[in-house]
N, C-alpha and C positions, 0 to 999 in steps of 0.2 A: 464147572461139575455136568456143565450145558456138551463141554470134547470125549472128557467119561462118558458121558450117559449116549450119545448119540456112537460116537463109539462101538457099543455095544448096543446094537439098534432102535432103540430108542429116539422116534419119531418126531424133528425139532418142532414140529409145529404144537406137541403136544406141552414143550415146558414154556412155561411162562421165568423169566428170566430178572430180579430186581437186580440192577445195575448201580446203584446211586447209594448206597448205605459206603457210611465210613464205619462203621460200630453194628456190633453184633442185637445192640438195640433196636439204633436205628434200620438194621436187617427187619425182625419183627413188624419196624411199626410196618417198617415201607410194603413188607411181604402182605403181614394182613392187609391192608387195603389193597396190593393188583389180585388177593385170590378174591373179593370182597366184588372188583370190578370183572374180575371172571366166576362172577355167577356161589361163588361159592358164599355158605350162610357161615361167617364164621365163630355165632353165640353158639355150635349147633353140632360143629364140623372141625374132627380131632386129626392133627398136624404130625406127621413124623417128621421129630427134627435130626436131619443125620447130620452128624458133628463129631471132630476126635473124641476121642474116651473120653480122657484128661478136661474135655470145656466142655462136657453130655449134664454134668452136674448145675451151673450155668447160665450156660446156656437157657434150658430148662425153665430156671429161673425168669430168669428175662424175656421168656416167651409165654410166660402166666401173666408176669406185669405187664406185656403189651394186649393181652385178650385174648389168647390162643389158650385153645385144650390140646396137651401136645403130649407125643409121647417116643423117650430118646431109641435113635437109632444109632449106636457109637458105635467109632469107627475105630482100632489099629492104631497108636501110632507104630509104624512101618523100624524105624530110627528107636530101638529099645534102649541104646546109647543113650537118649540125648526126654528117655523119659522123667526123670527124677527133674531135668531143666522145667520139665513144659508143666510139668504136678507143681513145681516153688513154686512159676511163677502164674500159675491157675488160683494157688492160694491169695495172693497178697491180688486178686483180681478178683474174688471174692469178697475179701474183705474190702474191697472197694466197690463192689456195689454195693452190697449190704449196704454201710452205711449213705454213701452218698447218691446212688443211682435210686 
């Protein structure tokens, strides 16, 4: 995302990178910490979650569990022929998230 944003003219100094997570849950937990370290009051701020359309619902749930008030910005999957695969995988991941995380 850093490359995509900076190639479109976003000043790299405006970007806060979270580079240590290995899961969506860790990403939101670590991102919340980074936001707070950079002066964002996460108790009162709304955070945009930009992710693939198939992942938006589960990402929203996980972000809320991490204590973030979020709104979704879904990005369409460019490979239409893979949509069924990704949505099916996400359905199983959602069950796992609800039951075990």
